[in-house]
NUPA-74230 format. One line per 5 residues: their letters; for each residue x, y, z of C-alpha. Coordinates in steps of 0.02 Angstrom, whole numbers, plus 50000, padded with zeros to 5 digits. Layout:
REM NUPA-74230
a	X/Y/Z; ...
END
This chain:
REM NUPA-74230
mkvli	51422/49874/49926; 51326/50028/49982; 51154/50089/49923; 51069/50255/49955; 50880/50237/49978
ityyw	50776/50394/49951; 50608/50377/50036; 50480/50497/50108; 50396/50366/50217; 50502/50305/50362
ppagg	50463/50265/50545; 50376/50336/50641; 50265/50345/50486; 50122/50221/50497; 50022/50137/50360
sgvqr	50072/50029/50213; 50190/50152/50127; 50327/50129/50256; 50329/49939/50265; 50413/49893/50100
wlkfv	50579/49984/50122; 50586/49967/50310; 50586/49778/50284; 50712/49784/50141; 50829/49888/50248
kylqn	50805/49765/50391; 50875/49620/50288; 50992/49696/50157; 51147/49676/50266; 51117/49487/50264
fniep	51166/49496/50081; 51321/49606/50103; 51234/49766/50052; 51244/49917/50168; 51091/50030/50159
vvytv	51095/50217/50191; 50923/50296/50209; 50887/50474/50155; 50720/50538/50222; 50633/50690/50293
anany	50673/50765/50462; 50506/50845/50499; 50375/50747/50402; 50193/50780/50441; 50134/50600/50424
pkeda	49945/50581/50431; 49967/50421/50533; 50110/50368/50646; 50161/50201/50722; 50306/50220/50844
sllse	50319/50031/50864; 50402/50021/50692; 50554/50118/50755; 50615/49961/50842; 50634/49872/50673
ipkni	50765/49992/50606; 50937/49910/50616; 51042/50001/50746; 51199/50008/50640; 51134/50089/50481
eivkq	51156/50270/50433; 50999/50376/50418; 51020/50547/50339; 50881/50673/50362; 50839/50843/50290
pifep	50693/50957/50332; 50553/50979/50207; 50429/51119/50179; 50257/51039/50162; 50129/51147/50072
tdllf	50005/51019/50132; 50029/51095/50305; 49938/51246/50239; 49820/51168/50113; 49770/50997/50173
wkknn	49822/50915/50335; 49798/51061/50453; 49651/51140/50363; 49555/50976/50354; 49622/50911/50520
sknkg	49666/50749/50435; 49784/50699/50575; 49624/50638/50653; 49523/50613/50496; 49652/50515/50397
vsnvs	49699/50515/50213; 49551/50421/50138; 49456/50585/50121; 49598/50697/50061; 49553/50695/49876
kggml	49373/50755/49887; 49372/50839/49717; 49355/51019/49781; 49465/51172/49761; 49604/51106/49872
sfirg	49614/50947/49769; 49619/51053/49610; 49764/51155/49680; 49855/50996/49733; 49835/50918/49561
nlfip	49880/51068/49454; 50008/51169/49552; 50109/51030/49634; 50167/50908/49500; 50190/50765/49527
dpkil	50149/50796/49711; 50177/50924/49850; 50348/50847/49890; 50415/50927/49730; 50476/51071/49839
wvnps	50597/50949/49923; 50683/50899/49761; 50810/51039/49736; 50861/51056/49920; 50884/50867/49925
vkflq	50992/50863/49770; 51102/51001/49839; 51119/50912/50006; 51154/50741/49931; 51285/50812/49812
kylkt	51384/50868/49964; 51356/50700/50047; 51421/50605/49896; 51585/50703/49896; 51638/50613/50055
nlidv	51534/50453/50046; 51547/50317/49914; 51378/50255/49852; 51363/50115/49724; 51176/50120/49687
iistg	51036/50246/49718; 50860/50183/49750; 50707/50295/49749; 50533/50237/49800; 50367/50319/49762
pphsm	50237/50379/49790; 50270/50518/49821; 50349/50510/49650; 50452/50667/49679; 50576/50547/49760
hliaq	50616/50484/49585; 50654/50660/49526; 50783/50679/49664; 50867/50516/49613; 50861/50559/49428
kiqqk	50957/50721/49455; 51084/50634/49566; 51110/50500/49435; 51137/50629/49298; 51263/50727/49400
nnikw	51362/50576/49462; 51336/50434/49340; 51279/50316/49480; 51168/50166/49445; 50986/50200/49489
iadfr	50838/50089/49534; 50665/50172/49533; 50538/50077/49639; 50355/50103/49598; 50244/50043/49740
dpwsd	50098/50118/49643; 50075/50189/49469; 50113/50372/49433; 49999/50451/49302; 49875/50308/49323
lyynk	49865/50320/49513; 49686/50280/49562; 49645/50445/49648; 49723/50561/49518; 49557/50599/49433
dfkql	49493/50678/49594; 49624/50814/49572; 49534/50877/49414; 49699/50897/49324; 49701/51010/49172
sfakn	49781/50944/49013; 49948/51030/49047; 49958/50946/49219; 49914/50775/49149; 50041/50793/49010
rnkrl	50178/50851/49129; 50146/50702/49242; 50157/50582/49096; 50315/50666/49032; 50401/50659/49202
ekqvl	50349/50479/49225; 50416/50429/49054; 50583/50515/49089; 50602/50418/49251; 50555/50253/49168
qnadc	50677/50283/49025; 50823/50346/49128; 50821/50225/49275; 50942/50080/49255; 50807/49967/49327
vltvs	50625/49992/49374; 50554/49891/49517; 50369/49865/49541; 50249/49756/49639; 50145/49662/49509
nnlke	50156/49584/49336; 50024/49698/49261; 50120/49852/49317; 50277/49775/49243; 50189/49755/49077
sfsks	50136/49938/49080; 50307/50006/49131; 50400/49896/49006; 50332/50003/48864; 50452/50142/48917
skrve	50585/50059/49026; 50732/49954/48969; 50722/49841/49121; 50578/49807/49242; 50584/49682/49385
vitng	50440/49627/49497; 50468/49610/49683; 50302/49600/49773; 50266/49658/49948; 50264/49524/50082
fddev	50254/49475/50265; 50382/49469/50403; 50419/49376/50564; 50308/49484/50674; 50157/49413/50583
ldaks	50215/49234/50607; 50270/49261/50787; 50115/49356/50843; 50026/49280/50991; 49886/49159/50951
vsldk	49712/49231/50974; 49541/49153/50986; 49428/49173/50836; 49289/49301/50850; 49127/49231/50916
kftis	49029/49335/50792; 49028/49305/50604; 49157/49441/50576; 49204/49507/50406; 49358/49614/50441
yigll	49446/49741/50332; 49616/49805/50387; 49697/49957/50308; 49658/50113/50208; 49488/50106/50121
pkqsn	49466/50247/49994; 49303/50286/49907; 49367/50204/49746; 49359/50036/49838; 49186/50063/49912
pkhlf	49105/49888/49903; 48926/49943/49868; 48870/49772/49806; 48940/49687/49961; 48838/49800/50075
lvlnq	48684/49771/49967; 48706/49583/49982; 48734/49589/50169; 48578/49694/50190; 48478/49567/50092
lceen	48545/49423/50196; 48504/49515/50357; 48326/49542/50298; 48308/49360/50244; 48386/49281/50398
nqfkn	48370/49355/50572; 48503/49236/50640; 48625/49300/50509; 48585/49479/50561; 48620/49437/50743
dlqln	48784/49349/50703; 48855/49472/50575; 48987/49599/50623; 49087/49706/50502; 49255/49766/50570
fvgdi	49344/49910/50484; 49518/49932/50556; 49603/50085/50485; 49562/50241/50388; 49390/50226/50306
sdevk	49317/50351/50183; 49156/50444/50218; 49076/50370/50061; 49097/50194/50133; 49018/50247/50297
eeikh	48870/50323/50203; 48845/50163/50104; 48843/50062/50265; 48711/50178/50335; 48611/50169/50174
nnlee	48603/49979/50189; 48551/49980/50372; 48712/49897/50429; 48765/50023/50560; 48716/49910/50706
ntnfv	48823/49772/50631; 48976/49881/50599; 49124/49919/50709; 49240/50061/50653; 49399/50026/50750
gyvsh	49503/50166/50676; 49691/50166/50650; 49790/50047/50762; 49972/49995/50776; 50041/49863/50658
nkaie	50045/49733/50796; 49864/49766/50842; 49814/49753/50659; 49894/49581/50650; 49787/49528/50798
yqkka	49629/49581/50709; 49683/49482/50555; 49710/49322/50651; 49545/49322/50745; 49430/49369/50600
qilll	49312/49240/50530; 49334/49315/50356; 49462/49440/50291; 49397/49566/50165; 49511/49629/50026
lipni	49453/49765/49907; 49530/49828/49746; 49486/50003/49681; 49353/49993/49545; 49450/50089/49414
krskg	49506/50062/49234; 49677/49985/49266; 49648/49884/49423; 49724/49719/49368; 49898/49764/49431
iltgk	49846/49822/49605; 49913/49710/49743; 49883/49786/49913; 50022/49758/50039; 49897/49692/50165
lfeyl	49864/49539/50056; 50026/49454/50105; 49994/49471/50291; 49818/49407/50261; 49895/49250/50187
taerp	49982/49207/50350; 49825/49229/50456; 49752/49071/50378; 49578/49144/50376; 49471/49139/50216
ilaig	49499/49293/50108; 49349/49368/50021; 49410/49483/49884; 49321/49597/49762; 49418/49648/49608
pkdgd	49464/49591/49431; 49464/49401/49415; 49600/49410/49283; 49719/49519/49383; 49873/49491/49492
lanvl	49772/49474/49652; 49668/49333/49578; 49828/49243/49527; 49901/49253/49703; 49739/49191/49783
nttna	49730/49046/49661; 49910/48990/49684; 49901/49003/49875; 49726/48931/49896; 49695/49073/50019
gvifn	49526/49137/49965; 49402/49183/49830; 49382/49335/49719; 49230/49408/49632; 49217/49539/49497
fdeit	49142/49706/49547; 48971/49662/49473; 48953/49479/49527; 48811/49507/49651; 48727/49336/49647
elknq	48891/49241/49656; 48951/49351/49799; 48790/49321/49895; 48801/49133/49874; 48982/49132/49934
iksfy	48940/49229/50091; 48796/49109/50126; 48918/48964/50106; 49044/49046/50223; 48907/49077/50350
seyrk	48849/48897/50342; 49026/48837/50378; 49040/48964/50520; 48881/48897/50600; 48954/48721/50595
nelkv	49122/48784/50662; 49205/48727/50501; 49256/48893/50425; 49442/48881/50385; 49570/48885/50246
vskni	49735/48796/50217; 49848/48913/50120; 50003/48853/50026; 50153/48920/49930; 50170/49076/50039
akyhr	50351/49059/50098; 50414/49150/49943; 50327/49307/50006; 50430/49318/50165; 50522/49485/50172
keltk	50690/49397/50187; 50661/49300/50025; 50603/49459/49938; 50758/49553/49998; 50864/49413/49925
qlaav	50784/49451/49757; 50818/49637/49781; 50999/49604/49824; 51020/49506/49662; 50949/49651/49562
ikslh	51063/49777/49648; 51219/49671/49620; 51173/49641/49438; 51197/49826/49404; 51383/49807/49442
END
């Protein structure tokens, strides 16, 4: 059985967007499914991680086509975000307005028609049983939808994130016509796909209103996390965040609490170190400065995946933040599942009745506080610090084997085969 996977993010792309389908492709052949990857030939990825290239199976076919990126002119080059990162892309100014109203659903829309034309030729000489598209960017679904209509091939649409409800959409200041077009395109994809995949139960509930079939396959962890060399725990009382940190996830109450604890306890101030490993928004940095935490903060910047794993394993506490937006219950960051394997206490801020809270509860991997639980958050940090001082800060997680990428690919294989 052969599947065509349409994805924008592919090594050497770095960041979380590439991990999901790189790992699925890595294991699909174990289940007698041959993947063919269709991706861009000249992508202008804001972050790259060449180490991920070694994880691509040597015997699979990768088909590439060039793409014209209007972001070359409007965003990445103008804002120099190769160095600055993507956490500050949607600043709410004129460029964001243009992005949100002229390029619907996203700037990759210009790749749709050339891709359809190219893939139509490819399909004349290559038998494909199932097409899989993954977004964002959600233009990938529009490519797959046109291919499905022209060829009557089964189609799986994978939503790693929402579409019209994506957390940073409001920064694009979309006019009503743009919002309505996004919703219309999203509904068409949900209705026409033979199966919709997504990463959390809350997203499944939302998509099920329009789709005939929705399956949940979460993100997960892989062998490189389990096999990573053992590291000594940080000597400092480190609270480490690994990954992209947009302004929507700015933990203002956490910084307020940490400032209070530093003022109340000089020993705490001397021991505390905040590590931010990845792309951090300017608003977060301003909040840290506002709370007099600059001396206690280390901005590491973007690192390779292997280096990020090292930071996870040596942290005293791992910080996990959910965007403080209306529909946050279904957000499950990919980093969560690697956090689980580090066996360090997870301190999460987000909805206590969401999917993240459910995972933390069933794995015994950490604690979660609502966005406004200041007193409770402060007491928990004091408790963590007390355990740290006694060298007793630890966690024993459980029930995490089901999140291994091989197990998750087994679920995917079952979904693919069920379509035939």
